[in-house]
Z-matrix of the N, CA and C atoms (Angstrom, degrees):
N
C 1 1.473
C 2 1.510 1 106.07
N 3 1.281 2 114.64 1 146.11
C 4 1.405 3 123.99 2 176.34
C 5 1.517 4 114.99 3 -63.95
N 6 1.296 5 119.51 4 139.94
C 7 1.506 6 124.68 5 -176.72
C 8 1.484 7 109.37 6 -62.11
N 9 1.267 8 122.58 7 -36.75
C 10 1.446 9 123.53 8 -174.57
C 11 1.553 10 109.30 9 -70.74
N 12 1.366 11 116.46 10 -32.83
C 13 1.406 12 121.83 11 173.03
C 14 1.476 13 113.34 12 -68.89
N 15 1.324 14 113.37 13 -39.44
C 16 1.506 15 120.81 14 -178.07
C 17 1.546 16 104.66 15 -62.55
N 18 1.309 17 119.49 16 -43.80
C 19 1.479 18 122.92 17 -175.54
C 20 1.535 19 106.98 18 -65.89
N 21 1.365 20 121.69 19 -35.83
C 22 1.470 21 122.57 20 177.23
C 23 1.498 22 108.35 21 -65.56
N 24 1.340 23 117.34 22 -42.65
C 25 1.505 24 119.57 23 -177.01
C 26 1.499 25 110.21 24 -68.02
N 27 1.340 26 119.90 25 -34.13
C 28 1.510 27 120.96 26 172.16
C 29 1.448 28 114.69 27 -62.35
N 30 1.371 29 111.20 28 -48.00
C 31 1.516 30 120.63 29 179.33
C 32 1.520 31 107.79 30 -57.40
N 33 1.277 32 119.05 31 -44.81
C 34 1.499 33 123.84 32 -177.01
C 35 1.470 34 109.02 33 -66.67
N 36 1.363 35 118.33 34 -39.71
C 37 1.397 36 119.59 35 -174.88
C 38 1.527 37 110.50 36 -73.73
N 39 1.349 38 118.99 37 -35.09
C 40 1.417 39 124.54 38 175.59
C 41 1.562 40 112.94 39 -63.07
N 42 1.398 41 112.49 40 -41.79
C 43 1.461 42 119.05 41 177.97
C 44 1.530 43 110.08 42 -65.42
N 45 1.390 44 115.08 43 -43.28
C 46 1.472 45 117.96 44 175.47
C 47 1.496 46 117.13 45 -59.25
N 48 1.395 47 116.79 46 -36.36
C 49 1.414 48 127.72 47 175.36
C 50 1.488 49 110.90 48 -56.13
N 51 1.454 50 112.98 49 -47.15
C 52 1.471 51 119.22 50 -178.50
C 53 1.507 52 108.37 51 -69.32
N 54 1.389 53 120.51 52 -35.14
C 55 1.429 54 119.60 53 -179.84
C 56 1.502 55 110.17 54 -69.42
N 57 1.363 56 120.97 55 -36.66
C 58 1.477 57 124.34 56 177.07
C 59 1.550 58 108.67 57 -61.30
N 60 1.357 59 114.92 58 -46.30
C 61 1.487 60 123.15 59 -179.28
C 62 1.505 61 107.92 60 -56.75
N 63 1.337 62 116.55 61 -50.31
C 64 1.526 63 121.17 62 -176.83
C 65 1.511 64 105.95 63 -66.33
N 66 1.271 65 123.91 64 -40.49
C 67 1.576 66 124.50 65 -176.68
C 68 1.585 67 102.84 66 -64.48
N 69 1.341 68 119.13 67 -46.08
C 70 1.509 69 118.95 68 -176.11
C 71 1.473 70 107.21 69 -63.22
N 72 1.380 71 121.96 70 -41.63
C 73 1.439 72 120.43 71 -178.26
C 74 1.469 73 110.89 72 -64.19
N 75 1.374 74 118.75 73 -42.61
C 76 1.495 75 121.85 74 174.70
C 77 1.505 76 110.66 75 -56.18
N 78 1.305 77 120.75 76 -46.08
C 79 1.378 78 125.66 77 -174.48
C 80 1.507 79 108.22 78 -68.33
N 81 1.302 80 121.46 79 -32.19
C 82 1.510 81 120.36 80 178.01
C 83 1.486 82 110.30 81 -69.72
N 84 1.367 83 118.77 82 -24.94
C 85 1.485 84 119.21 83 -177.18
C 86 1.561 85 108.30 84 -73.37
N 87 1.366 86 117.09 85 -19.11
C 88 1.511 87 118.30 86 -179.00
C 89 1.571 88 103.63 87 -78.94
N 90 1.366 89 111.78 88 118.12
C 91 1.474 90 112.54 89 -177.28
C 92 1.559 91 110.15 90 -77.57
N 93 1.305 92 111.04 91 146.60
C 94 1.507 93 120.49 92 -177.62
C 95 1.444 94 111.14 93 -113.85
N 96 1.357 95 120.25 94 29.99
C 97 1.486 96 114.35 95 178.06
C 98 1.473 97 115.00 96 91.30
N 99 1.394 98 116.45 97 -29.52
C 100 1.426 99 118.21 98 179.21
C 101 1.535 100 107.91 99 -101.70
N 102 1.296 101 116.47 100 148.26
C 103 1.453 102 120.33 101 -178.05
C 104 1.537 103 108.79 102 -75.62
N 105 1.343 104 114.63 103 132.94
C 106 1.403 105 120.01 104 177.95
C 107 1.524 106 111.84 105 -142.64
N 108 1.246 107 121.48 106 144.92
C 109 1.534 108 121.77 107 178.54
C 110 1.538 109 111.93 108 -60.10
N 111 1.353 110 112.63 109 -29.15
C 112 1.430 111 116.31 110 -179.85
C 113 1.558 112 116.34 111 -61.74
N 114 1.337 113 116.92 112 -19.41
C 115 1.441 114 123.70 113 176.81
C 116 1.420 115 111.07 114 -64.45
N 117 1.349 116 122.15 115 -22.01
C 118 1.481 117 126.29 116 -177.39
C 119 1.495 118 107.28 117 -99.32
N 120 1.285 119 125.67 118 -1.31
C 121 1.420 120 124.76 119 177.85
C 122 1.534 121 108.19 120 -63.15
N 123 1.222 122 115.48 121 139.43
C 124 1.535 123 120.96 122 176.83
C 125 1.484 124 108.49 123 97.60
N 126 1.302 125 119.45 124 -13.16
C 127 1.556 126 121.15 125 177.85
C 128 1.472 127 110.93 126 -80.28
N 129 1.265 128 114.71 127 126.18
C 130 1.551 129 121.42 128 177.83
C 131 1.469 130 107.08 129 -113.39
N 132 1.375 131 110.71 130 145.22
C 133 1.450 132 122.15 131 -176.78
C 134 1.544 133 109.93 132 -118.50
N 135 1.349 134 116.55 133 139.21
C 136 1.489 135 119.17 134 179.06
C 137 1.509 136 106.60 135 -73.02
N 138 1.279 137 118.22 136 101.54
C 139 1.550 138 122.45 137 178.47
C 140 1.492 139 107.20 138 -109.90
N 141 1.353 140 111.27 139 104.71
C 142 1.428 141 122.15 140 -177.13
C 143 1.524 142 111.60 141 45.15
N 144 1.231 143 119.47 142 48.47
C 145 1.449 144 125.57 143 170.86
C 146 1.512 145 116.92 144 91.76
N 147 1.336 146 115.66 145 0.73
C 148 1.514 147 116.32 146 -177.73
C 149 1.580 148 104.04 147 -128.73
N 150 1.327 149 111.38 148 140.60
C 151 1.526 150 120.17 149 178.74
C 152 1.564 151 107.46 150 -71.11
N 153 1.255 152 116.04 151 111.73
C 154 1.544 153 122.93 152 179.55
C 155 1.496 154 109.52 153 -118.23
N 156 1.322 155 115.86 154 138.11
C 157 1.481 156 122.56 155 178.75
C 158 1.583 157 109.01 156 -59.28
N 159 1.428 158 115.95 157 136.10
C 160 1.456 159 119.39 158 -178.88
C 161 1.509 160 115.44 159 -47.73
N 162 1.371 161 113.68 160 -40.14
C 163 1.482 162 118.46 161 -179.89
C 164 1.466 163 114.10 162 -63.21
N 165 1.262 164 121.17 163 -12.91
C 166 1.526 165 125.52 164 -177.28
C 167 1.562 166 106.54 165 -92.21
N 168 1.238 167 120.91 166 -17.72
C 169 1.473 168 119.46 167 -174.38
C 170 1.466 169 111.13 168 -117.86
N 171 1.365 170 117.09 169 0.92
C 172 1.484 171 120.55 170 -176.60
C 173 1.496 172 111.54 171 -159.68
N 174 1.345 173 114.51 172 159.05
C 175 1.473 174 122.26 173 174.80
C 176 1.536 175 107.63 174 -93.84
N 177 1.258 176 117.36 175 130.87
C 178 1.484 177 122.05 176 -177.26
C 179 1.511 178 107.03 177 -116.38
N 180 1.309 179 117.94 178 122.26
C 181 1.472 180 125.62 179 -177.88
C 182 1.570 181 113.67 180 -130.56
N 183 1.199 182 117.89 181 156.45
C 184 1.506 183 121.79 182 176.66
C 185 1.477 184 105.34 183 -125.85
N 186 1.357 185 119.80 184 92.85
C 187 1.398 186 122.12 185 178.96
C 188 1.556 187 114.80 186 -67.62
N 189 1.425 188 116.03 187 -28.33
C 190 1.468 189 117.12 188 172.00
C 191 1.439 190 105.36 189 -151.91
N 192 1.399 191 117.43 190 -175.93
C 193 1.439 192 122.47 191 -166.02
C 194 1.562 193 112.04 192 -75.67
N 195 1.253 194 117.72 193 -7.88
C 196 1.501 195 119.38 194 -179.71
C 197 1.553 196 113.26 195 -118.35
N 198 1.327 197 121.20 196 4.82
C 199 1.435 198 122.12 197 -173.74
C 200 1.540 199 108.25 198 -136.58
N 201 1.420 200 113.97 199 139.67
C 202 1.392 201 123.85 200 174.82
C 203 1.505 202 102.77 201 -125.50
N 204 1.410 203 114.11 202 126.63
C 205 1.475 204 125.10 203 176.13
C 206 1.534 205 109.18 204 -102.05
N 207 1.395 206 111.77 205 125.15
C 208 1.506 207 117.85 206 170.14
C 209 1.476 208 110.47 207 -112.22
N 210 1.375 209 114.07 208 112.77
C 211 1.462 210 114.38 209 179.25
C 212 1.587 211 111.34 210 -113.94
N 213 1.208 212 115.70 211 109.63
C 214 1.524 213 123.61 212 -175.08
C 215 1.481 214 109.64 213 -62.78
N 216 1.308 215 117.19 214 146.01
C 217 1.404 216 119.15 215 174.56
C 218 1.566 217 112.95 216 -72.59
N 219 1.350 218 114.73 217 -27.73
C 220 1.398 219 124.15 218 175.01
C 221 1.410 220 111.69 219 -115.51
N 222 1.287 221 122.93 220 132.15
C 223 1.452 222 126.83 221 -173.05
C 224 1.508 223 112.17 222 -66.66
N 225 1.393 224 115.90 223 -30.08
C 226 1.452 225 120.37 224 179.04
C 227 1.486 226 115.26 225 -71.15
N 228 1.319 227 114.62 226 -7.75
C 229 1.534 228 121.91 227 -178.03
C 230 1.625 229 112.24 228 -90.12
N 231 1.380 230 112.11 229 0.56
C 232 1.527 231 115.01 230 -178.00
C 233 1.540 232 110.73 231 -59.55
N 234 1.348 233 115.56 232 -54.07
C 235 1.480 234 121.11 233 -174.26
C 236 1.584 235 111.14 234 -63.42
N 237 1.401 236 119.85 235 -46.92
C 238 1.479 237 119.12 236 178.31
C 239 1.535 238 109.82 237 -64.02
N 240 1.340 239 121.96 238 -33.04
C 241 1.467 240 122.50 239 -179.25
C 242 1.568 241 105.69 240 -72.78
N 243 1.271 242 120.72 241 -39.78
C 244 1.482 243 122.72 242 -179.94
C 245 1.530 244 108.53 243 -65.42
N 246 1.363 245 119.82 244 -45.76
C 247 1.374 246 125.06 245 174.15
C 248 1.471 247 113.11 246 -52.97
N 249 1.365 248 115.04 247 -48.55
C 250 1.499 249 119.94 248 -173.03
C 251 1.684 250 107.22 249 -67.72
N 252 1.273 251 113.24 250 -38.25
C 253 1.523 252 113.42 251 177.69
C 254 1.565 253 110.16 252 -65.62
N 255 1.283 254 118.79 253 -38.22
C 256 1.440 255 119.94 254 -178.64
C 257 1.575 256 108.70 255 -69.12
N 258 1.314 257 113.56 256 -37.74
C 259 1.576 258 118.31 257 -176.18
C 260 1.572 259 106.54 258 -73.01
N 261 1.362 260 118.16 259 -25.66
C 262 1.496 261 118.35 260 -176.93
C 263 1.544 262 110.25 261 -71.59
N 264 1.373 263 116.83 262 -14.64
C 265 1.485 264 121.71 263 172.63
C 266 1.578 265 107.48 264 56.49
N 267 1.340 266 120.88 265 52.70
C 268 1.427 267 121.20 266 -179.97
C 269 1.527 268 109.35 267 -98.08
N 270 1.361 269 116.35 268 10.75
C 271 1.448 270 116.98 269 173.48
C 272 1.549 271 116.60 270 84.52
N 273 1.311 272 112.50 271 11.09
C 274 1.504 273 118.69 272 -177.85
C 275 1.546 274 110.03 273 -131.47
N 276 1.298 275 117.69 274 124.96
C 277 1.497 276 120.63 275 175.71
C 278 1.403 277 114.39 276 -86.12
N 279 1.432 278 115.71 277 126.65
C 280 1.505 279 117.99 278 -177.25
C 281 1.488 280 107.40 279 -77.26
N 282 1.376 281 115.00 280 151.49
C 283 1.410 282 123.15 281 174.78
C 284 1.517 283 111.15 282 -120.56
N 285 1.261 284 119.54 283 111.59
C 286 1.423 285 126.95 284 -172.36
C 287 1.503 286 110.21 285 -92.08
N 288 1.258 287 123.83 286 111.42
C 289 1.454 288 121.70 287 177.58
C 290 1.517 289 114.40 288 -102.93
N 291 1.360 290 116.37 289 14.78
C 292 1.435 291 120.63 290 179.63
C 293 1.490 292 117.80 291 89.45
N 294 1.331 293 117.21 292 -14.25
C 295 1.512 294 124.76 293 175.74
C 296 1.531 295 109.13 294 -121.20
N 297 1.315 296 118.22 295 -47.40
C 298 1.455 297 124.01 296 -174.01
C 299 1.519 298 104.88 297 -134.60
N 300 1.364 299 112.02 298 162.94
C 301 1.497 300 120.53 299 173.91
C 302 1.561 301 102.45 300 -112.46
N 303 1.317 302 113.58 301 122.85
C 304 1.421 303 121.78 302 174.82
C 305 1.533 304 111.90 303 -99.65
N 306 1.332 305 114.62 304 132.79
C 307 1.498 306 120.56 305 175.02
C 308 1.506 307 111.27 306 -114.24
N 309 1.297 308 119.08 307 108.68
C 310 1.506 309 122.36 308 179.91
C 311 1.585 310 104.00 309 -81.60
N 312 1.287 311 117.48 310 119.84
C 313 1.530 312 120.69 311 172.31
C 314 1.449 313 112.16 312 -90.94
N 315 1.388 314 114.91 313 108.81
C 316 1.461 315 116.22 314 -177.46
C 317 1.512 316 110.55 315 -71.50
N 318 1.380 317 116.72 316 152.19
C 319 1.408 318 118.10 317 172.49
C 320 1.486 319 110.48 318 -61.29
N 321 1.344 320 120.23 319 152.78
C 322 1.341 321 128.24 320 -175.99
C 323 1.559 322 111.77 321 -88.57
N 324 1.315 323 114.51 322 136.97
C 325 1.525 324 119.41 323 178.26
C 326 1.581 325 106.02 324 -80.54
N 327 1.331 326 113.51 325 158.52
C 328 1.428 327 119.41 326 176.84
C 329 1.554 328 112.79 327 -51.51
N 330 1.302 329 116.55 328 -45.91
C 331 1.446 330 120.53 329 -178.66
C 332 1.538 331 109.81 330 -63.85
N 333 1.257 332 120.26 331 -39.20
C 334 1.475 333 125.22 332 -175.38
C 335 1.576 334 105.05 333 -67.77
N 336 1.335 335 111.71 334 -43.71
C 337 1.512 336 113.88 335 178.69
C 338 1.520 337 114.85 336 -59.14
N 339 1.344 338 116.81 337 -39.59
C 340 1.404 339 121.02 338 175.23
C 341 1.508 340 112.97 339 -64.00
N 342 1.343 341 116.62 340 -36.16
C 343 1.450 342 118.12 341 176.33
C 344 1.501 343 113.83 342 -68.41
N 345 1.310 344 114.48 343 -36.23
C 346 1.450 345 123.53 344 172.98
C 347 1.518 346 116.11 345 -60.61
N 348 1.360 347 110.89 346 -38.88
C 349 1.454 348 121.65 347 178.94
C 350 1.558 349 108.37 348 -64.97
N 351 1.359 350 113.11 349 -42.76
C 352 1.515 351 117.02 350 174.44
C 353 1.431 352 111.80 351 -59.85
N 354 1.335 353 119.30 352 -43.92
C 355 1.401 354 123.38 353 178.08
C 356 1.467 355 114.37 354 -57.61
N 357 1.460 356 113.91 355 -44.03
C 358 1.442 357 117.53 356 174.25
C 359 1.485 358 115.74 357 -61.37
N 360 1.260 359 117.69 358 -40.43
C 361 1.475 360 123.58 359 176.77
C 362 1.494 361 109.56 360 -61.68
N 363 1.378 362 118.27 361 -45.00
C 364 1.443 363 120.90 362 178.88
C 365 1.497 364 113.28 363 -59.26
N 366 1.351 365 113.56 364 -45.62
C 367 1.509 366 120.47 365 -179.65
C 368 1.458 367 109.41 366 -64.48
N 369 1.324 368 121.25 367 -41.86
C 370 1.474 369 127.24 368 -179.47
C 371 1.571 370 104.95 369 -60.76
N 372 1.400 371 117.40 370 -44.79
C 373 1.438 372 117.97 371 -175.59
C 374 1.549 373 108.05 372 -71.16
N 375 1.230 374 120.97 373 -32.60
C 376 1.484 375 122.52 374 169.17
C 377 1.495 376 115.47 375 -53.23
N 378 1.376 377 109.36 376 -50.48
C 379 1.442 378 119.66 377 175.56
C 380 1.541 379 115.91 378 -59.32
N 381 1.373 380 113.25 379 -37.81
C 382 1.500 381 117.38 380 178.46
C 383 1.556 382 111.80 381 -67.25
N 384 1.418 383 109.41 382 -41.48
C 385 1.499 384 117.84 383 -175.60
C 386 1.675 385 104.88 384 -66.66
N 387 1.312 386 114.90 385 -41.63
C 388 1.461 387 114.53 386 178.56
C 389 1.523 388 111.79 387 -58.18
N 390 1.373 389 117.12 388 -48.98
C 391 1.416 390 121.87 389 175.84
C 392 1.535 391 113.71 390 -54.08
N 393 1.353 392 114.55 391 -45.43
C 394 1.455 393 116.01 392 179.27
C 395 1.568 394 114.38 393 -65.04
N 396 1.338 395 115.71 394 -37.67
C 397 1.480 396 121.45 395 175.66
C 398 1.482 397 109.64 396 -61.21
N 399 1.356 398 120.56 397 -35.10
C 400 1.444 399 121.34 398 179.11
C 401 1.476 400 106.17 399 -73.30
N 402 1.336 401 120.33 400 -39.41
C 403 1.485 402 118.38 401 175.56
C 404 1.535 403 113.39 402 -59.10
N 405 1.418 404 115.95 403 -42.48
C 406 1.388 405 118.48 404 176.81
C 407 1.506 406 116.85 405 -59.77
N 408 1.416 407 114.13 406 -42.46
C 409 1.486 408 120.81 407 175.88
C 410 1.530 409 111.12 408 -63.28
N 411 1.377 410 116.14 409 -42.74
C 412 1.486 411 117.25 410 178.67
C 413 1.526 412 112.15 411 -63.32
N 414 1.297 413 116.95 412 -45.00
C 415 1.473 414 120.66 413 177.68
C 416 1.559 415 109.02 414 -55.20
N 417 1.341 416 117.81 415 -47.10
C 418 1.407 417 121.94 416 -175.02
C 419 1.520 418 111.09 417 -62.34
N 420 1.340 419 115.92 418 -42.14
C 421 1.463 420 120.92 419 177.79
C 422 1.502 421 110.99 420 -70.01
N 423 1.278 422 121.96 421 -32.10
C 424 1.487 423 123.16 422 174.38
C 425 1.556 424 108.15 423 -68.21
N 426 1.342 425 116.09 424 -42.15
C 427 1.499 426 113.84 425 -175.92
C 428 1.511 427 109.25 426 -70.01
N 429 1.380 428 119.90 427 -23.08
C 430 1.433 429 119.29 428 177.64
C 431 1.519 430 112.58 429 -75.91
N 432 1.361 431 115.70 430 -10.19
C 433 1.471 432 118.31 431 178.72
C 434 1.665 433 112.75 432 -77.50
N 435 1.255 434 110.85 433 -2.51
C 436 1.535 435 118.47 434 -165.87
C 437 1.435 436 108.07 435 -56.76
N 438 1.268 437 125.82 436 -41.37
C 439 1.448 438 127.85 437 -179.91
C 440 1.539 439 114.43 438 -75.51
N 441 1.398 440 116.33 439 -21.91
C 442 1.501 441 119.72 440 -173.62
C 443 1.434 442 111.23 441 -88.74
N 444 1.271 443 122.16 442 64.19
C 445 1.440 444 126.94 443 178.63
C 446 1.557 445 115.38 444 50.95
N 447 1.280 446 114.38 445 38.97
C 448 1.501 447 121.97 446 173.05
C 449 1.410 448 107.76 447 -120.89
N 450 1.370 449 116.59 448 130.27
C 451 1.438 450 119.53 449 -177.23
C 452 1.514 451 110.29 450 -87.83
N 453 1.363 452 115.99 451 166.20
C 454 1.406 453 120.41 452 179.49
C 455 1.464 454 111.15 453 -62.61
N 456 1.251 455 123.74 454 -34.96
C 457 1.528 456 125.34 455 179.67
C 458 1.485 457 108.09 456 -62.97
N 459 1.376 458 116.62 457 -46.39
C 460 1.479 459 122.22 458 -178.66
C 461 1.622 460 106.92 459 -61.41
N 462 1.279 461 116.90 460 -40.72
C 463 1.480 462 118.87 461 -179.79
C 464 1.608 463 109.91 462 -60.65
N 465 1.410 464 109.03 463 -49.10
C 466 1.522 465 112.88 464 178.49
C 467 1.550 466 112.73 465 -61.51
N 468 1.403 467 117.30 466 -36.69
C 469 1.429 468 119.95 467 176.23
C 470 1.555 469 109.69 468 -64.94
N 471 1.262 470 116.57 469 -44.60
C 472 1.452 471 121.20 470 178.70
C 473 1.541 472 113.96 471 -61.45
N 474 1.338 473 119.67 472 -41.50
C 475 1.451 474 121.99 473 176.95
C 476 1.534 475 107.12 474 -70.12
N 477 1.361 476 125.31 475 -30.86
C 478 1.405 477 127.53 476 179.43
C 479 1.621 478 105.06 477 -65.38
N 480 1.359 479 115.18 478 -46.29
C 481 1.427 480 119.30 479 -175.26
C 482 1.625 481 108.62 480 -68.77
N 483 1.299 482 117.76 481 -32.49
C 484 1.460 483 121.37 482 177.85
C 485 1.588 484 105.05 483 -65.58
N 486 1.256 485 117.39 484 -44.23
C 487 1.512 486 122.98 485 177.63
C 488 1.451 487 111.19 486 -56.39
N 489 1.322 488 119.03 487 -46.70
C 490 1.500 489 124.29 488 -179.45
C 491 1.496 490 108.45 489 -62.78
N 492 1.294 491 116.79 490 -49.11
C 493 1.558 492 118.97 491 178.99
C 494 1.519 493 109.30 492 -58.54
N 495 1.306 494 114.43 493 -40.14
C 496 1.508 495 118.40 494 -174.67
C 497 1.594 496 106.74 495 -66.57
N 498 1.285 497 115.29 496 -44.26
C 499 1.525 498 120.60 497 -179.11
C 500 1.551 499 107.89 498 -57.08
N 501 1.412 500 116.39 499 -46.07
C 502 1.490 501 119.65 500 -177.98
C 503 1.519 502 110.18 501 -60.88
N 504 1.367 503 117.55 502 -39.31
C 505 1.466 504 118.21 503 -175.60
C 506 1.432 505 113.11 504 -76.72
N 507 1.342 506 118.37 505 -30.05
C 508 1.451 507 122.22 506 176.28
C 509 1.475 508 106.78 507 -64.70
N 510 1.320 509 118.46 508 -42.85
C 511 1.529 510 122.09 509 179.61
C 512 1.419 511 109.20 510 -61.00
N 513 1.369 512 118.55 511 -36.19
C 514 1.495 513 119.12 512 178.93
C 515 1.499 514 113.07 513 -70.75
N 516 1.287 515 113.07 514 -36.55
C 517 1.619 516 116.44 515 172.65
C 518 1.478 517 107.89 516 -58.58
N 519 1.363 518 116.47 517 -57.66
C 520 1.503 519 119.41 518 -178.43
C 521 1.453 520 111.42 519 -50.86
N 522 1.348 521 120.04 520 -49.82
C 523 1.517 522 120.78 521 179.46
C 524 1.449 523 112.15 522 -55.36
N 525 1.343 524 122.18 523 -44.53
C 526 1.412 525 127.05 524 -176.39
C 527 1.528 526 107.09 525 -64.21
N 528 1.389 527 117.69 526 -44.54
C 529 1.418 528 121.36 527 178.18
C 530 1.520 529 115.54 528 -65.39
N 531 1.325 530 112.19 529 -36.71
C 532 1.501 531 117.39 530 -179.86
C 533 1.521 532 109.58 531 -67.18
N 534 1.390 533 114.53 532 -41.51
C 535 1.476 534 116.12 533 178.91
C 536 1.509 535 112.19 534 -64.01
N 537 1.367 536 114.43 535 -39.85
C 538 1.431 537 116.56 536 -179.24
C 539 1.459 538 114.59 537 -68.85
N 540 1.421 539 117.49 538 -34.74
C 541 1.440 540 120.80 539 173.58
C 542 1.522 541 111.50 540 -63.03
N 543 1.259 542 116.02 541 -44.24
C 544 1.467 543 118.23 542 177.11
C 545 1.501 544 113.69 543 -60.74
N 546 1.364 545 112.24 544 -39.42
C 547 1.538 546 119.35 545 175.92
C 548 1.512 547 109.70 546 -60.54
N 549 1.298 548 121.95 547 -44.15
C 550 1.366 549 130.17 548 -176.85
C 551 1.484 550 109.74 549 -66.57
N 552 1.263 551 119.76 550 -45.99
C 553 1.447 552 127.28 551 -176.34
C 554 1.511 553 110.87 552 -74.05
N 555 1.230 554 123.41 553 -23.26
C 556 1.462 555 130.21 554 178.82
C 557 1.409 556 112.48 555 -63.31
N 558 1.308 557 123.75 556 115.15
C 559 1.547 558 126.98 557 -177.33
C 560 1.448 559 108.10 558 -81.44
């Protein structure tokens, strides 16, 4: 296979790896009824005038399946952290005891579980669309190589390889989504 096509395949695979990683991180943010530190990803706290990720100003632990403990490095950060968690609107009310902030994760209702499964499916579809767009871009780049000492057969082979890679990555997205759906629906 032509080196130019190999380079395009490697680029496509690297982009698809990033897409899968992003999809996984988005799926992790969808809560499944169990407490996890990932539920607080994306929450930023006003730390002396700058928006700072919660994990940078506090220790986040899950002592059991229904509780998240947020222990700030500095005691004066309790109120800003509590405010940031409330403003994040994650459906959990923080309880500040003066030392740590406790988040009690309520069990999910059947209706809420169904809503979360819809969210999982939407996120998985976004992941599949991203992978397909990467495939489209890779195929276009391979077709543009036609004049640069690349034969039609090599272009067809390259496109077939891109399709194989795409199929593998779509299966990965589906597996992650399926696992998350199962996790959400488990009572």
